[in-house]
C-alpha positions as CSV (number, residue, x, y, z in Angstrom):
1,M,6.5,-5.2,16.1
2,H,4.3,-2.6,14.4
3,R,5.8,0.8,13.8
4,I,4.0,4.0,13.0
5,V,5.4,6.0,10.1
6,S,5.6,9.7,11.0
7,L,6.7,12.3,8.5
8,T,8.1,15.7,9.5
9,R,6.7,18.8,7.7
10,P,9.6,19.0,5.3
11,A,9.2,15.3,4.6
12,I,5.5,15.8,3.9
13,S,6.4,18.5,1.4
14,D,9.0,16.3,-0.2
15,Y,6.4,13.4,-0.4
16,I,3.7,15.5,-2.0
17,G,6.2,17.0,-4.5
18,L,7.4,13.5,-5.4
19,F,3.8,12.4,-6.0
20,R,3.2,15.3,-8.3
21,S,6.4,15.1,-10.2
22,N,7.3,11.4,-10.6
23,K,4.7,8.7,-9.8
24,T,7.0,5.9,-10.6
25,V,9.6,6.9,-8.0
26,F,6.8,7.8,-5.6
27,M,5.6,4.1,-5.8
28,R,9.2,2.9,-5.2
29,V,9.5,5.2,-2.2
30,N,6.2,3.7,-0.8
31,M,7.6,0.2,-1.3
32,V,10.8,1.2,0.6
33,L,8.8,2.8,3.4
34,K,6.9,-0.5,3.8
35,Y,10.2,-2.3,3.9
36,L,11.7,0.0,6.4
37,V,8.7,-0.5,8.8
38,K,9.6,-4.2,8.9
39,H,13.4,-3.7,8.7
40,P,14.2,-0.4,10.2
41,N,18.0,-1.0,10.3
42,G,17.9,-1.6,6.5
43,G,19.4,1.8,5.7
44,K,22.9,3.0,6.3
45,A,23.8,4.9,9.5
46,L,24.8,8.5,9.2
47,K,27.7,9.9,11.1
48,L,28.8,12.9,13.2
49,E,25.9,15.2,14.2
50,L,23.4,13.0,12.3
51,K,24.6,9.8,14.0
52,D,21.1,9.0,15.3
53,K,19.6,9.0,11.8
54,R,19.9,6.6,8.9
55,F,19.4,6.9,5.1
56,Y,18.1,4.6,2.4
57,K,18.7,5.4,-1.3
58,V,15.9,5.0,-3.9
59,G,17.5,5.8,-7.2
60,I,18.7,9.4,-6.9
61,Y,16.6,10.0,-3.9
62,R,17.5,9.6,-0.2
63,I,15.1,8.9,2.6
64,I,16.5,10.3,5.8
65,Y,14.9,8.6,8.9
66,A,15.3,7.7,12.5
67,I,13.9,4.9,14.7
68,E,12.2,6.4,17.7
69,S,10.5,3.8,20.0
70,N,7.5,2.6,17.9
71,F,7.9,5.4,15.3
72,L,9.8,5.4,12.0
73,R,10.2,9.1,11.7
74,I,10.9,10.3,8.2
75,Y,12.9,13.6,8.1
76,S,13.5,14.1,4.3
77,I,12.9,12.5,0.9
78,D,15.2,14.4,-1.3
79,Y,17.4,13.8,-4.3
80,S,21.1,13.4,-4.0
81,H,23.4,16.0,-5.5
């Protein structure tokens, strides 16, 4: 099944910022996004009020996403504290 990757406005801002600041991690994030398109359940499920979302760690960064019909919606690409 083909999925369309959709980024929210905050995720677009995170993605552009990552491209500008760290191209190596940006490339790793791109590889993970391609992986998640094929294996959307590859990340860990979140709990409580975020239970419909999942996350996948790339180094110190976390990709927060959800599977919505044919969409892989990316909510955030941010570093872990």
